[in-house]
Residue frames relative to the residue before (quaternion, step in Angstrom):
aa qw qx qy qz dx dy dz
X 1.0000 0.0000 0.0000 0.0000 0.00 0.00 0.00
X 0.2389 -0.7541 0.5967 0.1345 3.54 -1.02 0.78
X 0.1503 -0.7670 0.6174 0.0897 3.53 -1.08 0.69
X 0.1917 -0.7949 0.5686 0.0896 3.54 -1.28 0.46
X 0.0265 0.7768 -0.6292 -0.0081 3.47 -1.22 0.42
X 0.3462 -0.7669 0.5081 0.1841 3.56 -1.15 0.42
X 0.1508 -0.7851 0.5982 0.0548 3.57 -1.06 0.72
X 0.2636 -0.7506 0.5849 0.1582 3.63 -0.88 0.88
X 0.0536 -0.8065 0.5888 -0.0001 3.59 -0.29 1.22
X 0.6540 -0.4957 0.3848 0.4225 3.55 -1.29 0.20
X 0.7204 0.4045 -0.2623 0.4985 3.65 1.13 -0.39
X 0.7452 -0.3611 0.1983 0.5243 3.60 1.20 0.31
X 0.6704 -0.5190 0.3703 0.3796 3.45 -1.36 0.28
X 0.2044 -0.7788 0.5914 0.0442 3.50 -1.10 1.02
X 0.2465 -0.7245 0.6255 0.1520 3.52 -1.10 0.84
X 0.1670 -0.7631 0.6225 0.0477 3.44 -0.92 1.19
X 0.0149 -0.7701 0.6364 0.0421 3.63 -1.10 0.73
X 0.0199 0.7883 -0.6140 0.0351 3.49 -1.22 0.67
X 0.2445 -0.7039 0.6400 0.1873 3.51 -1.39 0.28
X 0.7870 -0.3467 0.2545 0.4423 3.50 -1.29 -0.31
X 0.6713 0.5073 -0.2506 0.4787 3.58 1.35 -0.57
X 0.7426 -0.3125 0.2490 0.5375 3.59 0.84 -0.83
X 0.7482 -0.3902 0.3109 0.4373 3.49 -1.50 -0.12
X 0.1894 -0.8139 0.5460 0.0607 3.59 -0.78 1.10
X 0.8098 0.0681 -0.0114 0.5827 3.56 1.31 -0.37
X 0.0822 0.7299 -0.6782 0.0223 3.47 -1.29 0.55
X 0.1256 0.8051 -0.5623 0.1408 3.51 -0.47 1.31
X 0.4388 -0.6242 0.5764 0.2924 3.52 -1.20 0.76
X 0.5345 -0.5965 0.4758 0.3634 3.60 -0.99 0.64
X 0.8256 0.2005 -0.2036 0.4865 3.54 -1.21 0.82
X 0.5007 0.6506 -0.4699 0.3242 3.63 1.00 0.15
X 0.6308 -0.5025 0.4102 0.4258 3.61 -1.17 0.39
X 0.8357 0.1245 -0.1618 0.5099 3.55 -1.03 0.93
X 0.1871 0.8053 -0.5379 0.1646 3.58 1.00 0.69
X 0.8574 0.0627 -0.1171 0.4972 3.51 -0.93 1.13
X 0.2667 0.7884 -0.5155 0.2036 3.57 1.23 0.43
X 0.8182 0.2410 -0.1884 0.4867 3.52 -0.77 1.03
X 0.5263 0.6420 -0.4067 0.3814 3.50 1.31 -0.08
X 0.5140 -0.6456 0.4518 0.3390 3.56 -0.91 0.86
X 0.6804 -0.5513 0.3157 0.3655 3.54 -1.23 0.48
X 0.7953 0.1104 -0.0580 0.5932 3.63 0.96 -0.77
X 0.0257 -0.8033 0.5950 0.0098 3.70 0.25 1.09
X 0.4464 -0.6695 0.5274 0.2727 3.58 -1.14 0.47
X 0.2980 -0.7185 0.5993 0.1890 3.60 -0.73 0.99
X 0.2500 0.7576 -0.5586 0.2269 3.56 -0.43 1.19
X 0.3754 -0.6861 0.5618 0.2698 3.63 -0.99 0.60
X 0.0505 -0.7954 0.6016 -0.0540 3.55 -0.80 1.18
X 0.6515 -0.5142 0.3680 0.4191 3.63 -1.10 0.34
X 0.5911 0.5684 -0.3590 0.4458 3.58 1.14 -0.67
X 0.6796 0.4928 -0.2800 0.4657 3.58 0.94 -0.89
X 0.5958 0.5482 -0.3537 0.4683 3.59 1.15 -0.74
X 0.6847 0.4949 -0.2633 0.4657 3.51 0.90 -1.03
X 0.6314 0.4979 -0.3250 0.4978 3.69 0.97 -0.76
X 0.6787 0.4766 -0.3220 0.4567 3.62 0.81 -0.82
X 0.6208 0.5310 -0.3359 0.4688 3.58 1.03 -0.71
X 0.6267 0.5193 -0.3104 0.4911 3.57 1.03 -0.87
X 0.6755 0.4641 -0.3044 0.4854 3.64 0.82 -1.00
X 0.6037 0.5455 -0.3844 0.4361 3.75 0.86 -0.65
X 0.6810 0.4793 -0.2862 0.4739 3.51 0.86 -0.94
X 0.6581 0.5178 -0.3098 0.4504 3.55 0.89 -0.92
X 0.7040 0.4513 -0.2764 0.4736 3.59 0.81 -0.98
X 0.5985 0.5394 -0.3765 0.4573 3.64 1.19 -0.23
X 0.5694 -0.6059 0.3786 0.4067 3.61 1.32 0.04
X 0.6312 0.5142 -0.3611 0.4547 3.66 1.12 0.30
X 0.4543 -0.6548 0.5183 0.3103 3.57 -1.19 0.46
X 0.4254 -0.6888 0.5149 0.2820 3.63 -0.68 1.13
X 0.2788 -0.7772 0.5409 0.1601 3.53 -1.11 0.71
X 0.6725 0.3648 -0.3119 0.5635 3.50 1.19 0.71
X 0.3652 -0.7291 0.5359 0.2188 3.56 -1.23 0.38
X 0.3988 -0.6678 0.5897 0.2174 3.43 -1.36 0.52
X 0.4715 -0.6644 0.4831 0.3207 3.67 -0.85 0.81
X 0.1479 -0.8029 0.5769 0.0256 3.60 -0.76 1.10
X 0.0310 -0.7807 0.6233 0.0324 3.48 -1.24 0.68
X 0.0311 -0.8413 0.5393 -0.0190 3.52 0.51 1.24
X 0.1334 -0.7485 0.6371 0.1268 3.58 -1.15 0.45
X 0.2808 0.7253 -0.5898 0.2174 3.53 -1.09 0.83
X 0.6878 -0.4110 0.3708 0.4695 3.52 -1.32 -0.16
X 0.6634 -0.4839 0.3932 0.4136 3.63 -1.27 0.18
X 0.6464 0.5100 -0.3130 0.4734 3.51 1.08 -0.77
X 0.6106 0.5439 -0.3104 0.4847 3.60 0.98 -0.85
X 0.6784 0.4959 -0.2838 0.4619 3.55 0.80 -1.05
X 0.6454 0.5125 -0.3263 0.4630 3.65 0.99 -0.76
X 0.6425 0.4889 -0.3135 0.5000 3.65 1.08 -0.77
X 0.6711 0.4910 -0.3159 0.4569 3.59 0.82 -0.89
X 0.6120 0.5334 -0.3669 0.4543 3.62 1.00 -0.55
X 0.6142 0.5428 -0.3105 0.4814 3.55 1.11 -0.81
X 0.6314 0.5519 -0.3214 0.4397 3.58 0.98 -0.97
X 0.6762 0.5321 -0.2651 0.4351 3.45 1.00 -0.92
X 0.6561 0.5055 -0.2894 0.4799 3.56 1.36 -0.27
X 0.5182 0.6151 -0.4208 0.4195 3.55 1.38 -0.04
X 0.3863 -0.7511 0.4726 0.2515 3.57 -0.48 1.16
X 0.6406 -0.4973 0.4503 0.3736 3.51 -1.41 0.50
X 0.8041 0.2539 -0.1984 0.4996 3.54 -0.87 0.98
X 0.6823 0.4381 -0.2812 0.5133 3.64 1.21 -0.03
X 0.1960 -0.7571 0.6029 0.1576 3.56 -1.24 0.26
X 0.1631 -0.7167 0.6655 0.1299 3.57 -1.42 0.25
X 0.4073 -0.6765 0.5504 0.2712 3.51 -1.16 0.54
X 0.6538 -0.4860 0.4064 0.4137 3.58 -1.29 0.36
X 0.6787 0.4941 -0.3019 0.4518 3.53 0.97 -0.87
X 0.6298 0.4994 -0.3693 0.4665 3.61 0.95 -0.58
X 0.6316 0.4997 -0.3547 0.4749 3.61 0.89 -0.74
X 0.6453 0.5229 -0.3508 0.4326 3.62 0.86 -0.90
X 0.6533 0.5029 -0.3096 0.4737 3.66 1.01 -0.86
X 0.6516 0.5239 -0.3010 0.4587 3.55 0.97 -0.74
X 0.6854 0.4616 -0.2747 0.4916 3.53 1.05 -0.77
X 0.6042 0.5323 -0.3559 0.4743 3.57 1.13 -0.60
X 0.6459 0.5159 -0.3233 0.4607 3.61 1.00 -0.83
X 0.6565 0.5065 -0.3363 0.4466 3.59 0.97 -0.81
X 0.7089 0.4500 -0.2409 0.4867 3.57 1.04 -0.82
X 0.3316 -0.7597 0.4737 0.2973 3.59 1.41 -0.24
X 0.4879 0.5811 -0.4990 0.4187 3.58 0.79 1.06
X 0.6289 -0.5872 0.3823 0.3369 3.56 -1.27 0.65
X 0.8326 0.0395 0.0330 0.5515 3.75 0.81 -0.70
X 0.0516 -0.7455 0.6638 0.0296 3.41 -1.35 0.65
X 0.5090 -0.6988 0.4292 0.2615 3.54 -0.88 0.89
X 0.4151 -0.6970 0.5226 0.2622 3.63 -0.71 0.99
X 0.6346 0.5471 -0.3286 0.4359 3.53 1.08 -0.74
X 0.6317 0.5030 -0.3372 0.4841 3.56 1.04 -0.77
X 0.5685 0.5644 -0.3410 0.4919 3.61 1.12 -0.69
X 0.6636 0.5389 -0.2783 0.4378 3.50 0.81 -1.04
X 0.6600 0.5111 -0.3004 0.4614 3.51 1.01 -0.91
X 0.6674 0.4928 -0.3034 0.4687 3.59 0.99 -0.84
X 0.5966 0.5621 -0.3178 0.4766 3.55 1.12 -0.87
X 0.7201 0.4838 -0.2590 0.4246 3.57 0.79 -0.99
X 0.7106 0.4428 -0.2385 0.4920 3.53 1.24 -0.51
X 0.2987 0.7551 -0.5070 0.2891 3.57 1.39 0.34
X 0.2522 -0.7898 0.5401 0.1444 3.72 -0.64 1.03
X 0.7252 0.3725 -0.2455 0.5244 3.66 1.12 -0.25
X 0.1113 -0.8380 0.5331 0.0346 3.54 0.29 1.19
X 0.7673 0.3196 -0.2859 0.4769 3.56 -1.25 0.51
X 0.7541 0.3783 -0.2282 0.4859 3.61 0.58 -1.12
X 0.6523 0.2645 -0.1899 0.6844 3.56 1.26 -0.68
X 0.2342 -0.8822 0.3899 0.1220 3.60 0.29 1.18
X 0.0539 -0.8312 0.5525 -0.0323 3.59 0.46 1.25
X 0.5914 0.5829 -0.3624 0.4233 3.55 1.11 -0.52
X 0.6416 0.5262 -0.3327 0.4482 3.69 1.20 -0.22
X 0.5787 0.5408 -0.3898 0.4697 3.52 1.31 0.22
X 0.0288 -0.8225 0.5661 -0.0467 3.58 -0.74 1.15
X 0.6174 -0.5420 0.4199 0.3856 3.55 -1.27 0.41
X 0.7490 -0.3230 0.3400 0.4681 3.47 -1.54 -0.20
X 0.8522 0.1584 -0.1400 0.4786 3.52 -1.11 0.82
X 0.6290 -0.5875 0.3049 0.4077 3.57 1.30 0.49
X 0.4000 0.7253 -0.4856 0.2796 3.60 1.24 0.16
X 0.4786 -0.6732 0.5035 0.2534 3.49 -1.15 0.75
X 0.1316 0.7899 -0.5844 0.1311 3.54 -0.46 1.14
X 0.8949 0.0799 -0.0401 0.4373 3.47 -1.23 0.55
X 0.3469 0.6859 -0.6086 0.1973 3.58 -0.79 1.05
X 0.4532 -0.7331 0.4208 0.2831 3.59 -0.50 1.09
X 0.6308 0.5301 -0.3133 0.4722 3.60 1.25 -0.42
X 0.5710 -0.5361 0.3834 0.4895 3.60 1.33 -0.44
X 0.5826 -0.5956 0.4428 0.3314 3.54 -1.16 0.83
X 0.6207 0.5463 -0.3670 0.4262 3.61 0.91 -0.74
X 0.6666 0.4798 -0.3022 0.4838 3.63 0.93 -0.80
X 0.6158 0.5453 -0.3377 0.4576 3.55 1.02 -0.80
X 0.6583 0.5029 -0.2926 0.4777 3.61 0.97 -0.91
X 0.6485 0.4817 -0.3130 0.4994 3.62 0.92 -0.80
X 0.6651 0.4699 -0.3653 0.4510 3.70 0.71 -0.74
X 0.6957 0.4731 -0.2911 0.4554 3.56 0.83 -0.87
X 0.6021 0.5166 -0.3483 0.4993 3.61 1.15 -0.56
X 0.6314 0.5217 -0.3365 0.4647 3.56 0.95 -0.86
X 0.6816 0.4328 -0.2836 0.5174 3.67 1.05 -0.62
X 0.4755 -0.7220 0.3856 0.3225 3.58 1.38 0.27
X 0.2992 0.7463 -0.5201 0.2880 3.56 0.84 1.01
X 0.4897 -0.7278 0.4089 0.2517 3.57 1.21 -0.05
X 0.8088 -0.3216 0.2453 0.4269 3.49 -1.30 -0.59
X 0.2170 -0.7880 0.5677 0.0987 3.54 -1.00 0.94
X 0.5129 -0.6296 0.5063 0.2900 3.47 -1.36 0.56
């Protein structure tokens, strides 16, 4: 069974989804792939996982790095899961390029090359925005490219993390 709740952020309304294991989704309203993977009739209900996620988001949107984690239960292909695990290792206030992530993944798999475009596809299909920090992935030379929630939100999230001016 999936459950949903809503959160009003400074950047707009957010839909949260969870199951018995952890958070399965976090989407800005009207973002690309909104509610992707959500069951047809989830139950709207406040759960401890939502209370914890909202507390985390309150701290995050206040401009501070939360000092606790929220249980996550992402679903995707094995490749997507590998990419999302790397996203979770990008520290607060830092960024990585799609190419850097592709090189890291290639090294983990002990292969010579991994496509940055394939990484971009996996990053773009992340269902748990912000907590799996896909907004911290940038293009070559730090350019802001691709974010399912919109480039404006990506810029605001990175600025919130004090990353400053973007190309």
